[in-house]
C-alpha positions as CSV (number, residue, x, y, z in Angstrom):
1,M,161.6,24.4,84.5
2,R,161.9,26.2,88.6
3,V,158.2,26.4,89.3
4,M,157.6,23.4,87.9
5,R,160.1,21.6,90.6
6,I,158.5,23.3,93.2
7,R,154.9,22.6,91.8
8,T,156.4,18.4,91.2
9,L,157.7,18.9,94.9
10,S,154.6,20.1,96.4
11,L,152.6,17.3,95.5
12,I,155.3,14.5,96.5
13,V,154.7,15.9,100.0
14,I,151.4,16.0,99.7
15,G,150.9,11.8,99.0
16,L,153.7,10.9,101.3
17,F,151.6,12.7,104.3
18,L,147.9,11.6,102.7
19,I,150.3,7.4,103.0
20,L,151.7,8.5,106.3
21,F,148.3,9.7,107.7
22,F,146.5,6.7,106.2
23,F,149.4,4.4,107.7
24,F,148.8,5.6,111.1
25,I,145.2,5.3,110.9
26,Q,145.1,1.5,109.3
27,F,148.2,-0.1,111.4
28,F,148.6,1.8,114.5
29,M,145.0,3.7,115.8
30,T,142.6,0.5,114.3
31,P,144.4,-2.0,116.0
32,A,144.5,-0.3,119.0
33,L,140.5,1.0,118.8
34,L,140.1,-2.9,118.1
35,D,141.8,-4.6,120.6
36,E,140.3,-2.5,123.4
37,A,137.1,-3.3,121.8
38,N,137.5,-6.8,121.6
39,E,138.7,-6.4,125.7
40,F,134.9,-5.2,126.3
41,D,133.2,-8.1,123.8
42,E,135.2,-10.5,126.1
43,K,134.6,-9.1,129.2
44,V,130.8,-9.6,128.6
45,L,131.7,-13.2,127.8
46,D,133.1,-13.9,130.9
47,S,130.2,-12.7,132.5
48,D,127.8,-14.4,130.1
49,V,129.8,-18.0,131.3
50,S,129.7,-16.7,135.2
51,R,125.7,-17.0,133.9
52,V,125.7,-20.3,133.2
53,S,127.8,-21.7,135.9
54,N,125.6,-20.5,137.8
55,Y,122.3,-21.1,136.5
56,L,123.8,-25.1,137.0
57,T,124.8,-24.4,140.3
58,M,121.2,-23.3,141.2
59,E,119.6,-26.5,139.1
60,S,122.2,-28.5,141.5
61,D,120.4,-26.4,144.2
62,N,116.9,-27.2,142.4
63,L,117.3,-30.8,141.8
64,M,118.6,-31.6,145.3
65,R,115.2,-30.0,147.1
66,Q,112.7,-32.2,144.3
67,N,115.3,-35.5,146.1
68,I,114.5,-34.4,149.6
69,D,111.1,-33.4,149.1
70,W,110.6,-37.0,147.6
71,S,113.1,-39.4,149.7
72,M,112.1,-37.8,153.4
73,W,108.4,-38.4,152.9
74,D,106.8,-42.0,154.6
75,D,105.1,-43.0,151.1
76,T,108.7,-43.4,149.5
77,Y,109.7,-45.0,153.2
78,F,107.3,-47.7,153.2
79,F,107.9,-48.5,149.1
80,V,111.8,-49.9,149.1
81,N,110.5,-51.8,152.4
82,N,108.2,-53.1,150.4
83,Q,104.8,-51.4,152.1
84,S,103.3,-49.9,149.2
85,D,101.8,-51.7,146.1
86,S,100.4,-48.2,144.3
87,Y,103.3,-46.0,144.7
88,I,104.6,-46.7,141.3
89,S,101.2,-46.2,139.7
90,D,101.1,-43.0,142.0
91,N,104.1,-41.5,141.7
92,L,106.2,-42.8,138.5
93,E,103.8,-42.3,135.4
94,N,106.0,-40.7,132.5
95,D,104.1,-37.7,132.7
96,V,104.8,-36.9,136.5
97,L,108.6,-37.9,135.5
98,L,108.2,-35.5,132.8
99,N,106.4,-32.5,134.3
100,N,109.2,-32.5,137.4
101,R,111.8,-32.6,134.4
102,I,112.9,-35.3,135.5
103,Q,114.6,-38.5,132.9
104,M,115.6,-40.2,135.8
105,I,114.6,-41.8,139.8
106,I,116.9,-44.8,141.0
107,Y,115.8,-46.5,144.6
108,L,118.7,-48.2,146.3
109,D,117.9,-50.4,149.0
110,S,119.3,-49.6,152.5
111,Q,122.2,-52.7,151.4
112,G,123.1,-49.8,148.0
113,S,121.4,-52.2,146.3
114,I,119.1,-51.3,142.9
115,F,115.5,-51.8,145.0
116,H,113.8,-50.2,141.7
117,S,114.8,-47.4,138.8
118,H,112.8,-45.4,136.5
119,A,113.7,-43.6,133.0
120,I,112.2,-41.9,130.6
121,D,113.2,-39.9,127.1
122,E,113.0,-36.7,126.1
123,N,109.5,-37.3,124.8
124,G,108.5,-38.5,128.5
125,E,108.4,-42.0,127.1
126,S,109.8,-45.2,128.3
127,T,113.2,-45.9,127.8
128,S,116.2,-48.0,129.4
129,V,119.7,-47.0,130.8
130,S,123.3,-49.0,130.9
131,S,123.5,-51.1,133.9
132,S,127.5,-49.6,134.0
133,F,125.9,-46.4,134.0
134,L,123.5,-47.6,136.9
135,E,126.8,-49.0,138.7
136,R,128.8,-45.8,138.5
137,V,125.9,-43.6,139.9
138,T,125.2,-46.0,142.9
139,Q,128.6,-46.6,143.6
140,L,129.3,-42.5,144.1
141,A,125.9,-42.6,145.9
142,T,126.9,-45.1,148.5
143,D,129.7,-43.1,149.0
144,G,128.8,-40.2,149.6
145,E,128.5,-38.2,146.6
146,D,125.5,-35.7,146.9
147,V,125.3,-33.5,144.3
148,F,127.5,-34.5,140.8
149,F,127.0,-35.2,137.0
150,E,127.9,-38.2,135.6
151,S,128.2,-39.2,131.9
152,L,125.9,-41.4,129.8
153,D,127.0,-42.3,126.2
154,G,129.1,-39.2,126.5
155,I,125.8,-36.9,127.8
156,P,126.0,-35.2,131.2
157,V,123.5,-36.5,133.2
158,L,123.3,-33.6,136.4
159,L,122.0,-35.9,139.9
160,A,121.3,-35.4,143.4
161,S,121.3,-37.9,146.3
162,H,119.6,-38.2,149.8
163,P,119.0,-41.0,152.5
164,I,115.6,-42.1,151.9
165,T,113.5,-41.3,155.5
166,R,109.9,-40.7,156.9
167,N,109.0,-37.7,157.2
168,D,110.4,-36.9,160.6
169,R,113.4,-37.8,159.5
170,T,114.0,-40.9,160.7
171,G,114.1,-44.5,159.5
172,E,117.0,-44.0,157.0
173,S,116.3,-46.7,154.5
174,G,118.5,-46.4,151.5
175,L,118.8,-43.6,148.7
176,L,117.2,-41.6,146.8
177,L,118.9,-40.3,143.0
178,M,117.1,-38.2,140.6
179,G,118.4,-37.3,136.8
180,R,118.4,-34.6,135.2
181,I,120.1,-35.0,131.6
182,I,121.8,-31.8,130.3
183,N,120.8,-32.6,126.0
184,E,120.4,-29.8,123.6
185,D,116.5,-29.6,125.3
186,Y,117.5,-28.5,128.2
187,L,120.2,-26.6,126.8
188,Q,117.4,-24.9,124.6
189,T,115.7,-23.8,128.0
190,L,118.9,-22.7,129.5
191,A,119.3,-20.9,126.3
192,E,116.4,-19.2,126.1
193,S,116.1,-18.3,130.5
194,L,119.9,-16.5,130.6
195,S,118.7,-15.2,126.6
196,L,122.1,-17.2,125.3
197,D,123.6,-18.6,122.8
198,V,124.3,-22.3,124.6
199,A,125.4,-26.0,123.3
200,L,127.5,-28.6,123.4
201,A,130.7,-27.9,122.2
202,S,131.6,-29.5,118.9
203,P,133.7,-29.0,115.8
204,E,130.4,-28.1,114.0
205,R,129.5,-26.1,116.5
206,D,133.2,-24.5,116.4
207,A,132.7,-23.7,112.1
208,F,128.5,-22.2,113.3
209,V,130.4,-19.9,115.8
210,S,132.9,-19.4,113.2
211,S,130.5,-18.7,110.2
212,Q,128.7,-16.3,112.7
213,D,131.6,-14.1,113.7
214,K,130.8,-14.6,117.1
215,I,133.5,-15.5,119.8
216,S,132.8,-17.8,122.4
217,A,134.5,-19.8,125.4
218,D,133.3,-23.1,127.4
219,H,132.1,-23.7,130.4
220,M,132.9,-27.8,131.3
221,I,131.4,-30.2,133.2
222,E,132.7,-32.1,135.3
223,D,132.7,-35.1,136.9
224,V,133.4,-36.0,140.7
225,N,137.2,-36.9,140.0
226,Q,136.6,-33.2,137.7
227,N,137.0,-35.4,134.0
228,T,135.2,-33.3,131.6
229,I,132.2,-35.0,130.7
230,I,131.7,-32.4,127.9
231,P,132.2,-28.9,127.2
232,L,129.3,-26.1,127.5
233,N,130.2,-23.3,124.5
234,I,128.9,-19.9,125.2
235,A,128.8,-17.5,121.8
236,A,128.5,-13.8,121.8
237,D,128.1,-11.5,119.0
238,R,131.3,-9.3,119.2
239,F,128.8,-6.2,119.8
240,F,131.7,-3.5,120.5
241,Y,134.3,-4.8,117.7
242,H,131.8,-4.5,115.5
243,E,130.4,-1.2,116.5
244,K,134.2,0.2,116.6
245,Q,134.9,-1.4,113.6
246,A,131.7,0.3,111.9
247,N,132.5,3.7,113.5
248,L,136.2,3.6,112.6
249,F,135.0,3.0,108.7
250,N,132.8,6.0,108.9
251,L,135.5,7.1,110.2
252,K,138.2,6.4,107.3
253,I,135.8,7.3,105.1
254,L,135.1,10.7,106.5
255,V,139.0,11.2,107.1
256,S,139.9,10.4,103.1
257,V,137.1,13.4,101.8
258,V,138.2,15.4,104.2
259,L,142.0,15.1,103.2
260,L,141.9,14.3,100.2
261,S,139.3,18.1,100.4
262,L,142.5,19.8,102.1
263,A,144.3,18.8,99.5
264,S,142.8,19.6,96.6
265,L,142.1,23.1,98.1
266,F,145.7,23.5,99.9
267,Y,147.4,22.6,96.9
268,F,144.6,25.2,95.1
269,F,145.6,28.2,97.8
270,F,149.2,27.0,97.4
271,K,149.1,27.1,93.8
272,S,147.0,30.4,93.3
273,F,148.6,32.4,96.4
274,V,152.3,31.2,96.3
275,L,153.6,29.4,93.0
276,D,151.6,31.4,90.7
277,P,152.6,34.1,92.3
278,V,156.0,33.3,92.0
279,K,155.3,32.1,88.6
280,R,154.3,35.1,87.2
281,L,157.7,36.9,89.7
282,A,159.6,35.0,87.9
283,A,157.9,36.0,84.7
284,I,158.1,39.8,86.0
285,L,161.4,39.4,86.5
286,Q,162.4,37.9,83.2
287,E,161.1,40.8,81.0
288,S,162.2,43.5,83.5
289,T,165.8,42.0,83.0
290,A,165.1,41.4,79.0
291,T,163.5,45.0,78.6
292,N,164.3,47.3,81.9
293,T,160.9,46.9,83.5
294,S,159.9,49.4,86.0
295,E,159.9,48.9,89.2
296,S,156.6,49.5,89.2
297,Q,155.3,46.7,88.0
298,L,156.3,44.1,90.3
299,S,153.6,45.2,92.7
300,G,151.2,43.4,90.0
301,P,149.2,40.4,91.4
302,F,151.5,38.9,94.0
303,N,149.6,38.1,97.2
304,I,150.5,35.6,99.4
305,T,148.4,34.8,102.6
306,A,148.5,32.4,105.0
307,T,144.5,31.5,105.0
308,E,145.1,28.1,103.9
309,I,147.4,26.9,107.0
310,N,144.8,28.9,109.1
311,Q,142.1,25.9,106.7
312,I,144.2,23.0,107.4
313,E,144.0,23.6,111.2
314,L,140.5,24.2,111.2
315,E,139.8,20.5,109.4
316,F,142.4,19.1,111.3
317,K,140.0,20.3,115.1
318,Q,137.3,18.7,113.1
319,M,139.1,15.4,112.5
320,I,140.4,15.2,115.9
321,T,137.1,16.3,117.1
322,N,135.2,13.6,115.5
323,I,137.5,10.7,116.1
324,Q,137.4,11.6,119.7
325,L,133.5,11.9,119.8
326,A,133.1,8.2,118.5
327,N,135.8,6.8,120.4
328,E,134.1,8.5,123.6
329,E,131.0,6.9,122.4
330,I,131.8,3.5,122.5
331,T,133.8,4.1,125.8
332,E,131.0,5.9,127.6
333,M,129.0,2.3,126.7
334,A,131.8,0.0,128.6
335,Y,131.7,2.2,131.6
336,H,128.0,1.7,132.5
337,D,125.6,-1.3,134.5
338,Q,123.6,-2.2,131.4
339,L,121.2,-3.0,133.7
340,T,121.1,-0.3,135.9
341,K,122.5,2.2,133.3
342,L,124.7,3.6,136.5
343,R,128.5,4.0,136.4
344,N,130.9,0.0,137.1
345,R,133.9,-1.0,138.6
346,F,135.9,-0.8,135.5
347,Y,134.8,3.0,135.5
348,L,136.1,3.1,138.9
349,T,139.1,1.5,138.2
350,K,140.0,3.9,134.6
351,K,138.7,7.2,136.6
352,F,139.6,7.1,140.4
353,D,142.8,8.8,140.5
354,E,141.4,11.7,138.1
355,F,138.6,11.7,140.3
356,V,140.4,12.6,143.8
357,N,142.9,15.2,141.9
358,Q,140.2,17.4,140.7
359,D,140.2,19.4,144.1
360,T,141.6,19.0,147.8
361,R,137.8,17.9,149.1
362,K,138.3,14.3,150.9
363,R,136.1,11.4,149.3
364,A,134.6,8.6,151.2
365,V,134.2,5.4,149.4
366,V,131.0,3.8,150.5
367,F,130.4,0.1,149.7
368,F,126.8,-1.3,150.5
369,D,124.7,-4.3,149.3
370,L,121.4,-4.6,149.7
371,D,120.0,-7.0,152.8
372,G,116.7,-8.8,151.4
373,F,117.6,-9.1,147.6
374,K,118.8,-12.6,147.6
375,K,115.0,-13.1,149.3
376,V,113.4,-11.2,147.1
377,N,114.9,-13.0,144.0
378,D,114.5,-16.2,145.3
379,I,111.0,-16.2,146.0
380,W,109.5,-13.6,142.8
381,G,111.9,-14.3,139.9
382,H,115.4,-12.4,138.8
383,E,112.9,-10.3,136.5
384,V,111.9,-8.8,140.1
385,G,115.0,-8.4,141.0
386,D,116.5,-7.0,138.2
387,L,113.5,-4.3,138.0
388,L,114.0,-3.6,142.2
389,L,117.7,-3.2,140.9
390,K,116.9,-0.8,138.2
391,K,114.4,1.3,141.2
392,V,117.2,0.7,143.7
393,A,119.4,2.7,140.3
394,K,116.9,5.1,140.3
395,R,116.9,6.0,144.4
396,L,120.2,6.6,144.2
397,K,120.9,9.1,141.4
398,R,117.6,11.3,142.9
399,H,119.3,11.1,146.2
400,F,123.1,11.7,145.1
401,K,122.4,14.9,143.0
402,D,126.2,16.4,143.2
403,E,127.8,16.1,139.3
404,N,130.9,14.9,141.8
405,T,129.2,11.7,142.9
406,I,130.1,9.0,141.5
407,I,127.2,6.0,141.6
408,A,128.5,2.3,140.3
409,R,126.7,-1.1,140.8
410,V,129.8,-3.6,141.4
411,G,128.9,-6.9,141.8
412,G,124.9,-8.3,142.2
413,D,122.9,-6.5,144.7
414,E,126.6,-4.4,145.5
415,F,126.9,-0.6,144.8
416,S,129.3,1.6,145.0
417,V,129.5,5.5,145.6
418,I,132.5,7.9,145.4
419,L,131.2,10.8,147.5
420,P,133.5,14.2,147.8
421,F,133.5,15.6,151.5
422,E,134.1,18.6,153.9
423,E,132.7,17.9,156.9
424,K,132.8,14.4,158.2
425,E,129.6,14.0,159.9
426,A,127.3,15.8,156.9
427,M,128.3,13.0,154.7
428,L,127.6,10.8,157.4
429,I,123.9,12.7,157.7
430,Q,123.1,12.4,153.9
431,I,124.2,8.2,154.0
432,T,122.0,7.2,156.6
433,E,119.3,9.5,155.0
434,M,120.1,7.6,151.2
435,R,119.5,4.2,154.1
436,G,116.3,5.4,154.9
437,E,114.8,6.2,151.2
438,L,116.3,2.6,150.2
439,A,114.7,0.9,153.4
440,Q,111.3,2.5,152.1
441,A,109.0,-0.3,150.1
442,F,109.0,-0.7,146.4
443,R,106.7,-0.8,144.7
444,L,107.3,-3.6,142.1
445,G,104.5,-3.7,140.0
446,S,101.6,-5.9,142.1
447,I,104.2,-6.4,144.6
448,T,105.7,-4.6,147.5
449,V,108.9,-5.1,149.1
450,S,111.2,-4.2,151.7
451,I,115.3,-4.0,151.7
452,S,117.8,-2.6,153.6
453,A,121.7,-1.5,153.0
454,S,124.6,-2.5,155.0
455,V,126.8,0.0,154.5
456,G,130.7,0.0,154.8
457,I,132.8,3.3,154.7
458,S,136.9,3.7,153.9
459,M,137.0,7.4,153.6
460,Y,140.5,8.4,151.1
461,P,143.1,9.7,151.8
462,D,142.5,8.5,155.7
463,D,142.6,5.1,154.8
464,G,144.8,4.1,152.0
465,D,144.6,6.0,147.9
466,Q,144.1,2.8,145.7
467,L,140.6,2.3,144.9
468,S,141.3,-1.0,145.8
469,G,142.1,-1.3,149.2
470,L,139.6,1.6,149.4
471,I,136.7,-0.7,148.4
472,K,138.5,-3.9,150.6
473,K,138.1,-2.0,154.0
474,A,134.7,-0.5,152.6
475,D,134.5,-4.4,152.3
476,E,135.3,-5.3,155.5
477,A,133.0,-2.1,157.4
478,M,130.4,-2.8,155.6
479,Y,130.6,-6.9,156.7
480,E,130.6,-5.7,160.1
481,S,127.7,-3.2,159.6
482,K,126.0,-7.4,158.5
483,A,127.7,-8.8,162.0
484,R,126.1,-6.2,163.7
485,G,122.6,-7.0,162.5
486,K,122.2,-5.3,159.2
487,N,121.2,-2.0,158.0
488,Q,124.2,-0.4,159.4
489,L,126.7,1.7,159.3
490,T,130.5,0.9,160.0
491,L,133.3,3.1,158.6
492,Y,137.0,1.3,158.7
493,Q,137.7,3.8,161.3
494,D,135.7,2.7,163.5
495,L,136.7,-0.5,163.2
496,L,140.9,0.0,164.3
497,V,139.5,1.6,167.2
498,G,138.3,-1.2,168.9
499,S,140.7,-3.5,170.3
500,A,138.7,-6.8,169.9
501,F,138.7,-5.9,166.4
502,T,142.6,-4.8,166.1
503,K,143.3,-8.3,168.6
504,V,141.2,-10.1,165.9
505,E,143.3,-9.4,162.9
506,T,147.0,-9.5,165.0
507,L,146.0,-13.2,166.2
508,K,144.7,-13.9,162.3
509,K,148.6,-12.5,161.2
510,D,149.9,-14.5,164.1
511,A,148.2,-17.9,163.9
512,Q,150.0,-18.9,160.5
513,F,153.5,-19.1,162.1
514,V,152.4,-20.0,166.1
515,L,153.8,-24.2,165.7
516,E,157.0,-22.3,163.8
517,N,157.4,-19.8,166.9
518,N,156.7,-22.8,169.6
519,Q,153.6,-21.4,171.0
520,L,151.0,-23.9,172.0
521,H,151.0,-26.4,174.6
522,L,148.4,-29.0,176.2
523,V,147.0,-28.3,179.7
524,F,145.1,-31.9,181.3
525,Q,142.0,-31.6,183.2
526,P,141.4,-35.2,184.7
527,I,138.1,-37.2,185.0
528,F,136.6,-38.2,188.1
529,K,134.8,-41.6,189.0
530,G,133.5,-43.0,192.2
531,E,132.7,-41.5,196.0
532,N,136.1,-41.6,196.7
533,P,137.4,-40.0,192.8
534,L,139.8,-42.3,191.0
535,I,141.6,-40.6,187.9
536,T,140.0,-42.6,185.1
537,G,141.3,-39.8,181.7
538,V,142.2,-37.0,181.1
539,E,141.0,-33.8,178.5
540,A,143.8,-32.8,176.4
541,L,142.9,-28.5,176.0
542,L,145.2,-26.4,173.8
543,R,146.8,-23.2,175.1
544,W,148.0,-21.0,172.9
545,N,150.9,-18.7,175.2
546,H,150.6,-15.1,172.9
547,P,153.7,-13.3,172.9
548,K,151.4,-10.1,173.3
549,F,148.7,-11.0,174.6
550,G,149.5,-13.9,177.6
551,S,148.0,-17.4,177.5
552,L,144.8,-17.7,175.7
553,S,141.8,-20.4,175.6
554,P,140.4,-22.2,173.1
555,D,137.5,-19.7,172.7
556,L,140.0,-16.5,171.5
557,F,141.2,-19.0,168.9
558,I,140.6,-22.4,167.4
559,D,137.6,-20.6,165.0
560,L,140.9,-18.1,163.9
561,F,142.8,-21.8,163.5
562,E,140.6,-22.5,161.3
563,E,139.5,-19.2,159.2
564,T,143.1,-18.7,158.2
565,G,143.1,-23.1,157.1
566,V,145.9,-23.7,159.8
567,I,143.4,-25.8,161.9
568,N,144.6,-30.0,160.3
569,E,148.1,-28.7,160.8
570,I,147.3,-27.9,165.1
571,G,144.7,-31.1,165.2
572,I,147.8,-33.7,164.0
573,W,150.3,-31.7,166.5
574,V,147.3,-32.4,169.3
575,L,147.6,-36.1,168.9
576,K,151.2,-36.7,168.3
577,E,151.5,-34.8,171.4
578,G,149.1,-36.1,173.1
579,I,149.6,-39.8,172.7
580,S,152.6,-38.8,173.9
581,K,151.9,-37.7,177.3
582,L,150.0,-40.3,177.4
583,S,152.4,-42.9,176.6
584,M,154.9,-41.5,179.0
585,W,151.6,-42.1,182.2
586,H,151.1,-45.6,180.6
587,R,154.9,-46.6,181.2
588,S,154.7,-45.1,184.2
589,G,152.1,-48.1,185.5
590,H,148.7,-45.9,185.0
591,R,147.7,-48.4,181.5
592,S,144.4,-47.7,182.3
593,L,144.2,-43.7,181.7
594,S,142.4,-42.6,179.0
595,L,143.0,-39.5,176.8
596,S,139.9,-37.4,175.4
597,F,140.1,-34.3,172.8
598,N,138.2,-32.5,170.7
599,F,138.0,-33.0,167.0
600,S,136.5,-30.5,165.0
601,K,134.6,-29.0,161.6
602,T,137.0,-28.3,159.4
603,Q,139.0,-31.6,160.3
604,L,136.2,-33.6,159.0
605,Q,136.6,-32.2,155.9
606,S,140.2,-33.6,155.2
607,Y,140.5,-36.6,158.2
608,Q,142.6,-39.1,156.3
609,A,145.8,-37.1,156.8
610,F,144.9,-36.8,160.8
611,L,143.7,-40.7,160.1
612,D,147.4,-41.7,158.8
613,E,149.3,-39.5,161.4
614,L,146.7,-41.6,164.0
615,D,147.8,-45.1,163.2
616,K,151.0,-44.0,163.4
617,A,151.1,-42.3,166.8
618,L,149.9,-45.7,167.9
619,K,151.8,-47.6,166.3
620,E,155.3,-45.8,167.6
621,T,153.9,-45.8,171.4
622,N,152.3,-48.6,171.1
623,V,149.2,-46.9,173.3
624,A,146.2,-49.4,173.7
625,P,143.4,-47.5,170.9
626,S,140.8,-48.1,173.7
627,S,142.7,-45.8,175.8
628,I,141.8,-42.6,172.7
629,I,138.2,-41.0,172.8
630,I,138.0,-38.0,170.2
631,E,135.0,-35.9,170.8
632,I,132.5,-34.7,168.4
633,T,130.7,-31.8,168.5
634,E,127.5,-33.2,167.1
635,S,125.5,-29.8,166.3
636,E,129.2,-28.5,164.6
637,V,129.3,-31.5,162.0
638,S,125.5,-31.8,161.6
639,Y,126.2,-30.1,157.8
640,Y,128.4,-33.0,157.4
641,D,126.5,-36.3,157.8
642,N,128.1,-38.1,155.5
643,E,131.8,-37.4,155.9
644,L,130.8,-37.8,160.0
645,M,129.3,-41.4,159.1
646,H,132.7,-42.4,157.2
647,F,134.5,-40.6,159.9
648,I,132.8,-42.9,162.9
649,K,133.8,-46.1,161.2
650,E,136.7,-45.4,160.3
651,I,137.6,-44.7,164.2
652,Q,136.0,-47.4,165.8
653,K,137.6,-49.9,162.6
654,R,141.3,-49.0,165.2
655,N,139.1,-49.8,168.1
656,V,139.2,-46.2,169.1
657,K,136.6,-43.9,170.7
658,I,134.1,-41.7,169.6
659,A,132.0,-39.3,172.0
660,F,129.0,-36.9,171.7
661,D,130.4,-33.7,173.4
662,D,128.6,-31.3,175.1
663,F,125.2,-33.1,174.3
664,G,121.9,-31.8,176.0
665,K,123.2,-28.5,174.7
666,G,121.8,-26.5,171.3
667,S,120.9,-28.4,168.6
668,T,122.4,-32.2,170.4
669,S,119.8,-34.4,170.7
670,L,119.0,-38.4,171.5
671,S,118.4,-38.8,167.6
672,G,121.9,-38.4,166.7
673,L,122.6,-41.5,168.9
674,R,120.5,-43.4,166.3
675,K,122.5,-42.3,163.6
676,H,125.6,-42.1,165.0
677,P,126.8,-45.1,167.2
678,V,129.3,-42.8,169.5
679,D,131.2,-45.2,172.6
680,V,131.0,-42.2,175.6
681,V,128.3,-38.7,175.9
682,K,129.7,-36.3,177.6
683,I,126.6,-33.8,179.1
684,D,127.4,-30.2,178.6
685,R,128.1,-27.8,181.3
686,S,125.2,-26.1,181.2
687,F,123.0,-29.0,181.6
688,M,124.3,-29.5,185.0
689,E,124.0,-25.7,186.1
690,S,120.6,-25.6,187.9
691,I,121.3,-29.8,189.1
692,P,119.9,-30.7,190.9
693,F,117.7,-27.8,192.3
694,E,115.5,-28.2,189.5
695,N,113.5,-30.9,189.3
696,F,112.5,-31.2,185.7
697,N,116.4,-31.6,184.6
698,A,117.8,-33.7,187.5
699,S,114.4,-36.0,186.0
700,L,115.6,-35.8,182.4
701,L,119.4,-36.3,183.5
702,T,118.5,-39.6,184.9
703,G,116.1,-40.7,182.3
704,I,120.0,-40.0,179.8
705,C,121.2,-41.8,181.9
706,T,119.4,-45.0,182.3
707,L,119.1,-44.6,178.9
708,L,121.8,-44.3,177.7
709,N,123.2,-46.8,180.3
710,Q,121.5,-49.2,178.7
711,L,123.1,-48.7,175.0
712,N,126.4,-49.4,177.2
713,I,127.5,-45.8,176.3
714,E,129.8,-44.3,178.7
715,I,129.0,-41.0,180.0
716,I,130.9,-38.5,181.6
717,A,129.8,-35.1,182.8
718,E,130.9,-31.8,182.6
719,G,131.4,-28.4,184.9
720,I,130.7,-30.7,188.0
721,E,131.8,-27.3,190.2
722,N,130.0,-28.3,193.8
723,E,129.7,-31.1,196.3
724,A,126.1,-30.9,195.8
725,Q,126.1,-32.0,192.3
726,F,128.7,-34.8,193.1
727,K,126.2,-36.6,195.4
728,F,123.9,-36.3,193.0
729,L,125.6,-38.2,190.1
730,L,127.3,-40.8,192.7
731,N,123.3,-42.2,193.0
732,H,123.9,-43.1,189.3
733,P,126.6,-45.2,189.1
734,G,129.0,-45.8,186.5
735,I,129.0,-42.1,185.6
736,K,132.3,-40.6,185.5
737,M,132.5,-36.6,186.6
738,Q,135.5,-33.8,185.5
739,G,134.8,-30.3,187.0
740,Y,136.4,-28.0,189.1
741,Y,135.3,-29.1,192.2
742,F,138.0,-32.1,191.5
743,S,140.5,-30.0,189.5
744,K,140.8,-26.9,187.0
745,P,143.0,-27.8,183.7
746,I,146.7,-28.4,184.5
747,T,150.2,-29.1,183.0
748,P,151.3,-32.7,182.8
749,E,153.8,-32.5,185.6
750,A,150.5,-31.6,187.9
751,V,148.8,-34.5,186.0
752,T,151.6,-36.6,186.8
753,E,151.8,-35.6,189.9
754,L,148.4,-35.9,190.8
755,L,148.9,-39.5,190.1
756,S,151.0,-40.8,191.9
757,D,149.9,-38.6,195.0
758,M,146.8,-41.1,194.7
759,E,148.7,-44.1,194.3
760,G,151.2,-42.9,197.2
761,N,147.7,-42.5,199.2
762,Q,146.9,-46.7,197.9
763,S,144.8,-45.3,195.5
764,K,143.5,-47.8,192.7
765,L,143.4,-46.6,189.5
766,V,139.8,-48.3,187.9
C-alpha cells in the first residue's frame, strides 16, 4: 500500500511539473518573445512610413522643377500675354500632360485671375474641374504657397506654383500651377517604386489588412491649414512575428516531446531503480519477518543509481540550448542592416556597454557620412545608390578585420565604427587609411563614381561613457570636417582645444538669457548730407556686452541669435529701443531725424509679430512712420521672395521706408529693384573702397546714382573713410553719407550732444 502511494505521488509530481512548465512557456516566455518580434515589425513599418513621406517630398520637388521649366519660359510668357496662338496645340495636348504625369495645369494672369486651365483624367482624356477647387488653389497660389496639397472631391492633389517669367527671369506675368492627383494609380506606382503595400485609408482597407494579418500605419496628407485630406495606409507583413511564432510552435512541439520522453524515462528509471527495489525490499523484509530469512537475502536486486538524474540534466541543457538558438537567430536579424548586412544602430545601443567592458582598451567612436552620395542618388537613382552602399560596406569589412571592431550603418549614408585601440596615433592612421580606401573610385556596373568620407571621432571614456553622447560628439566633429571642405578627419577633442569653438558654445548658451540679463545696448552711427555735413539720420547698431568676452559686434552673434531662436524677440527689442530714442530726439526739436535698423532673414519668416509691435510703438510715441527705415539685405532674403514682397507691401502701407542694404556686394543687383519697390539703397562699403581712384567703379557708381535718382530712390553711401571719397560724392547731389570719416558708432548720449553742438553752430537739420 505504501509503494502505491509513492508511485502515485511521483506521477502527480511529474504531472504538476509538466503543467507548470507549459504554463510558463505559454503565458510568460511566449508573450515576451512575441512582443519583441512585434517591436521589430513596428520599427520596419516606421521606416516604411518614412520612406513614403520622403517619396512624397521628392515628388513635390520634382513637380516644382517641372513647373519652373514651364513657367520660366518665353513661350509661356508670351502665351499669358496673348502673344502666342499655337501654345495650346504645341504644349497642352493630353498626351504631353499624361507623359509628364500632370493631371491639371492652370495659368493665372498678373491680376491673379485664371487665364487658362486644362485637366485630364487617368486615361488621358480631357475633363473638367470644379470651380470651387479652382478658386481655392488660385487663392492659395496668389497668397504665396509654393507646393501644397488640396482636396478635389475628397482626393488629394499635389500642386506646385511658380511665377511666369521670361527665360532670363524678367517680366513676371502671373503664376503657373501644375497638379498631380494622388489616386489609386498614383499609389500603385508609389507602392511599386518602394516595394511597399500602400493604399488610401478606408474601412475596406482596414478589413483587408486585418484579413491578411498585417500591421499598418497611416501617413496623413494635409492641406496648407494642416487639415487632413485623406490618410495613406502603409501595410507590412508581420515577418518577425510570424517567424518567431513558427519557431515557438516548433519549439513547443520539441519541448513537449522531450519533456514527455523525459517524464516517461524518469518514471521508468524511478520505478526500476527506486520503486521496484523498495517494493522488493519490502517483500523481502516482510518475508524475513515472517520466515526469519537470513540477512544475506537482503543483498539481492536492490540497486539505486543517479543515472536518470544525469539524463534529465543533459536533456534540459539541450532544451535551453534550442531555445537560445531560436531566439538568437531572430535577434541577429534585428541587429543587422538589411541592405549592407552590417550591424545597425539598434545593435550598437544594445551591445555598447558590453563591448567596452570586454577589456581595458579605449574605444574610438568613428562617425562619418559619404561626401557626394546624394549626388550619386540624384543622378543615377536609388538602385545605384544602394549598390554603392553595399560596396562601401565590403570595403569597410575588408579594412577592419579585427573581430573586436563593430562596423554599423546608422543612417542613409551614415556609418559608425566602434574601434578598440591602445595608441591614438595608430588608430588615426587606420582611420586615415580607411578614408583613402573609400576615396578610390567605385565601379557600379557600367558607372564609375568617386566619393569621400567626412569623419568625426570621439573617444571612450575620455569624451564620455554613454553611446548617445559619444555619437553626438562624433557627429559634431564630423560636421566640423564638412565645414572645413569635406574629406577631412576631426577629433572632438580638437574642437574643445580651439578657443573659437569654446567661445561659440558659450555664446550659444548665454544667448538664451541675453535680454533677461540686460546685456544688449544700441549704438548709433550718424548719416550726413551736404558740403557742410548735416545730420539727417542715424543707423541703430546692436552691441552685446558679454560678461566674459566684453563688447561684441553683430558679426559675432547675429547668426547665433538666429540659430538659437531668440532673434525675433531681440529684433522687437531693437525696434522698441530705437524708436524710443528717436522719439526723444524728435521731442528735443530734431523732427527730421530718421532712424534705420536691420531686419534679418529669420525675422522675415515670422514678420507679423514684428508688424504688430511696430504699430504699437508708432502709436505710443507718435513718431512719424516716414522717419523709420528698415534695412534688408537682398542676397540674404532672396530665397524668401514671396514673404519679402508681402513684407514690403505691409511696411510701405504704414508709410515706413524700406532700404536695400549692402547694395553692390555679393548677389545684390539692379534686377532686385525691379521686383521690390524699395525707398532707399545703401551702397556697400566694399564698393566704395576704390573710389574715386578706380575709373570703372567711379563711372559705375555715377551711372547707378543717376538711375536711382530718376527712380526717386534715396541713396546712402556707406564706408566713407577719407576726404577724397567725400569730395567725389559731393559731385552727386542728394547722396547721403555714412562712415568713419564723419563719425564712428556712438552712444545715444553722444548723439544728443552732437545734435546740440550742430544746433549751437547754427546748423540746420535737413
